N, C-alpha and C positions, 0 to 999 in steps of 0.2 A: 764702323757702325756708329750712328748718332746716339749720344747719351742724352736722355731726357733732361730738359732744362732744370726741372725741379731737383734732380739728383746732383747736378752741378752746384746748385744752391746749398747743398748740404755737404759739399766737399768731395763728391765722387765724380770722376770724369773719365772712367774707363771700365771696360770689361776685361776679364782675364782669358776669356774664350773668344775665338775668332769666327766661329760659324754663326749663321743666322739663328735667331731664337725661335722657340716654338710658337710664340704668341699665346693666345688664350686668355683666360680670366679666372681669378680666384674668387671664392666665397659667393658663388651664385646661390648656394644654400649654406646655411650655418654649419651643417655637418661636413661640408667640404674642407673644413679646417679643424682638425682634431689635435689637441695637445694633451699629453699625459706627463705629469711630473715624474722625474727619476730621483728617488731618494733611497737611502739604505737604512732609514729609521726602522727599528723593530719595537713595536708597542707591547706593553704588558697589560696587567689588569689592576694596577694600583697607581695612585698619584692624583694630584689635584687637577691635572689637565686632561680633559676628555679629547681624544684624538679622533678626528672625523675625516673621512674621504668626501670631499666636496666636488660634485660635478655640476657645472653651470653651462648654460647655453645663452649666448648673446647678452651677457651681463658684464658691466664694468666692475672690476673687483672691489674698488673702494666704495662704490654705490651699494654693492651687494652686502659688504660687511656692515655698512651703516644700517641697511634694512634688516639684516639678520639680528643685529643687536637690538633694534627697536622691537622686533617681533618677540624676542626672548626677554625683553625688559632688562637688559644688562648694558654695561658700558662697552663701547667699541674696543677699549684698551684690553679687555679680557679675551679678545679674539686675536690669534696670531697666525701668520702664514709665512711661507718661505719666499714666495715671489708672486708678482702680478702676472696674469696671463692675458692673451689677446681677448678683447671684448667680443668681436664678431667671430666666434669660434665655439666649439664644444670642448671644454677643458676639464681636466681632472687633477686634483691636488689634495694634499693634506692640510688641514687647519687644526688648531687646538683652541679649546674654549676653557678658560679657567673657572674652577669651582662650579661646575654644573654637572647634573646627573643625566644618565641615558634617558630617563623618563621625561626629562624636560624637553627632549626633542623627538619623542615618539610620534607625536601627531603634528610635527612641523610640516608646513606646506608653503611653498612659494613657487610661482610659475617658473618652469625651466630651471629648477634647482633641486638637487638631490643630496641629502646628507646620509652618510652610512658610517655608523660607529665602528672604529677599528680597535679601540682599546683605551687604555689610560697611560699616563706618563707623569714622571716627576718634573719634566721640563717641557716647555712650550715648543711649538714648531717655529723655527727661526730660519733666517737666510742661509746660515751655514749648513742646513739640512738639505738644501737644494743642490744637486750635482748637475742636473741638466733637464732636458725635456725631450720626449719622443713625439715626433710630428707625423701625422698621416694626412697628406694634403692632396686634394683633387683639383687639377687644373682642367677647366672645361672650355668648350667653344673653340677648339683648335681646328684650324682649317686642314691640316695635313691628314691624309689617310693613315691607317694603322702601320703599314709597312714603311712608308716614308718617315713616319713619326719615330718608329723604333730605330731606324737608321740615324736620324738626327739626334735622338737621345743618347745613343751609343757614342756618337762622335763627341758630343759635349762632355759626356762622362769621361771619355778617354783624355780629352784636353785638360779637364780638371785634375784627373789623376796624374798626368804628366807635370802639371803645375804644382802639385803637392797639396791642392785644396783650392779654396777661394779666399780672396782678401777678406779679412775679418772686419769689414766695414760695420759701422753703426747704421742700421736701417732707418728708413723714413719715419717709422713710428717714434723714434727718439726725438724727432723735431716737430712732429705733427703731420699726419699723412696728407690732409687737405690744405693745411695752412702751416708750412714749415717755418715757424717763427721763433721757437724757443731759444735757439742759439743766438739769434739777433738780439733778443731781450737780454740774454746772459752777457753778451759783449758790452752792451751799454751799462749794465749793472757794474761790471768790472771796471769800466771807465769812470764810474761814479756819476753817470748821467741818468738819474732815476726818472727824470721827466721824460726823456726820450724812450727809455725802457718801458715805462708805463704806456706811453702813447702807441708804441709798436705793438704791445700785447693787446691793448684795447681796440686799436683802430686800423692797423695795417691790414689791407685786404690782399687776397690772392685769387688768381683766375679760376681755380677749381671750386671756390665757395659758391653757394647758391647766389643768384643775382640779387635777391633782396638783402642778403647779409652784406654782400660787397657794397651795395649802395649806401647802407646806413654806416658802415665802417668809414667809407670815404667821406661822408658828411662830417662825422666826428673828427676824422683826421684833419680836415680843413678848418673846421670851426672850433675844435676843442671845447665844444659845449656839451659837458657831460650830463647836465640836467636834461637836455634835449635827447641825448643818447639813451638815457633811461626810458624815455617815452618810446623810442624807436627800436631798440635792440630786442630781439626775440628772447623770451624767458629762458630758452635753453642755453643761452650764452651767459650762464650764471656767474662765472668767474669774472668776466669783463664787467658785468653789471655790478657785482660786489665792489670792484675797484672804483667804478664810476660813482657808486653811491657814497663811498668813503670820500672821494674827491669833491663831491657836491657839499658834503658836510664839513670837509677839511680842505678848503681850497689851497692848492699849491703844495700840499704835503704828498708829493709823488712817492717818496721813499716809504711813507706810512701806508700808502695804498697797497703795497705788496704784503703788508702784515695781515690783510684780511684773507689771504689765500692759505690753504692748508699747507703744512710744512712740507709734505711730499711734493706738492705742486711748486712751491717756491724754490726748492732745492734743484729742480730739474733744469732751471735756466742756465746756471753755471755749468752743470754737467753736460748739457747739450752743446754749449760752446766748446768745451773740452773735446767732445765727440766729433764735432765739425773739424777741428784742427787735427785730430787723430786720423780721420778719413783723408785729409789733405796730405799728411805725412806719408801714409801708405801709397797714395797716388804718386807723390813726388819720388818716393823710393823706387817704385816700378819704372817711372819715367826716366830715372837716372841709371837704369839697368841693374839695380841691385836685386837679388833674389829675396823671396819671402820664406822659402823653405830651406834656406841655408844662411849661416852667419858669415859676416866678413869682419875683419879686424875693426874694432871700435864699437861693434854692436853690444847690446846688453841682452842677455838671455835669462829666462827663468826656467825653473825645473818643475818636473811633475810632482804632485803630492801623492799620498797613499791611494787616492781614488783615481789616479792617472790623469788628473786635470792640471793645467798650468797653475803654479803657485807663484803669483807675482810678488810675494813677500820674500822669496828666495831668488835673488838675481846675482849675476856675475858678468863682469866685463870680458869681452872677447879680445884677445891679443894675438899678435903674430905667432906667439909661442903656443897658445892653446887652441887656435882656431880649428885644427884638425880634430882634436878630441871633442870639441864642442859640436862640430858638425856630425861626428859619429853619434853623439847623444841625440841630436836633432833628427837624424835619419831613423833612430830607434824610438822616436816620440817620447824621449825622456827629458828633452829640453826644447825650448821654443824661443824664437826671435821675438823681441818686443819693441813697441814704440810707446811714447809717453802720452798719457792724458795729463796735459800740462797743468800744474798747480803751484802753490807757493813752496812746495818741497821737492820739486821735480829733479830727478837725476837724468841729465841728458847723456846720450851716447857720445863717443868721440869719433875721430876719423871721418870717413865719408858719411856714415849714418848720422853722426853728430852734426855735420854741416847741414844736412837736410833738416834735422830737427831744429837746429839753431836758426835757420833761415825762416822757418814758419814762426818760431817764437818772436823773431825780430819783426816780421810782418804784422804780427798781432799788435805790437806797440803797447803792450800792457805789462808792467813790471810784475815779477812774481808775487810781491807783497800784496798786490791788488786782489789776489785770490783768497786772501784772508777776509775780504769784504768787511772791513771794520765797522761800517754802518749797519750791516746785517750779518752778524757772525754765523747765523744758522745756514747761510749760503756758502760758507767757506769751504774750500777744497784743497787739501794738501797735494792732490794729484797722485798718480801711480802709473805703473807701466802695464801694458796689456799685450797679449800675443797678437801677432799681425796676420797669422794664417789660420784659417778654419778648415780642419780636416773633415771631409764629408763625402760619403759615397752612397747616395740614396739607392734603394731598390725601387723598381718601378713596374707598373702594370698598365698596359694600354688597352683601351676598349672604345666602343662606340658611345657617344654621349647621348643618353636618353633624354636629357633636357633640351638639347639643341640638335634636332634631326639633321643628318648629313655631316655632323661634326664629330671630332674625336675627343676623348678625355684621357688623362693619365693620372694615376695615383702614385704619389711619391711617399716613401716611408724612410725616415732617417732620424737619428738622435743628434742633439747638439748640446754642448756644454752650457751651463748657466750663463746668462748675460749675452748670448749670441743670438742672432736674428735669422729666422727661417727665410725671410725675404732676401737676405744677403746671398743665400744659396739659390733661391728661386729666380732672382734677377738674371743670373747667368744662363739659366735654362729658358726663360721666357723672353727677356729683352723687350719689355713693354713699359709703358708709362706706369709709374708707381700707383696711380689711382686704380689700375686694373689688378693690383695686388693687395689693395687695402680693403 
């Protein structure tokens, strides 16, 4: 089966299942993609932090926090949350707001936003409170009839079960669904070429962008005329416009142009480049005949934490002597094979897994110290290891598609650990261009 070109650009060049995909399309309606945060926090009735259940529909999290803070007349820094969720979705999660009372939000109203007070706490909601997310996802506009669809779904699910799960790839959202460019920017930052990095981010065009946007990007790519770019770029491209505005006022200071971006935006470039190479390592491991659901001598495994999730801070090298015991733990989901998100402190595997990792590292031609990003230390990344297999067995429901007469739909329901992508699971079922999943 052909892999979409855009997936190859982000380091993914295979499927783990062999049967044809379902086809179909995601997010024809916002309610077709529902995400609910999984957390074990228990709130009380005292403390400086008001704990709220936030439900949002079709909102970017960072834009929403900005608008909530403005509406309440407080600093954004007083609002905390455990993780960002998909924009084009209906999502539910906990947030905390410091030093605010229930009455302050009694009459709060914003379109497609609901706030429900859960209690109070002495501590804010933070990343460590997030264990995972529960997804309820509707795939519509499927050509297959219900009986054929159930048969196909069952076969795919059986292959995934036999495989042990699906490869834990970083999905297209990590790189930009329409314009997968963040890892390319990160690569140039790590090489110290801030001019090329800025130009890629501002002006590199991609086929799935609207024609008018592609055209203006191409003009600036050729001319490097940022003053003209400010006249032509749509206002919605605010990050690119902010960088061009800086460069008009500070000609040639390409490194400085990244300083106008929010910290969470600028950090994603190096992270995306690490994610790209992680995807490549998994593909090369599969291509070399190594399993994902079992360790071989030289692998580095991590162990489960008290929540049953992979704890990448607790790792151990697999040797000829302990490989049997390690694989017993892996079968019981108490240990997990890992691969590196390469950084300045990366621990590489040995043996055959280590050769695969080292080959990717060598192809990058970027020394480990470069991940300290001395010119912009906020972008630095020590690196870490991450589990390479995603265990997932969705339940599904098949029905006629009321939005597309004569077509079918399926509703998939499954949980995933934090940091894992629903589209990584869905691509094995659908086998379509990523744009139909975004």
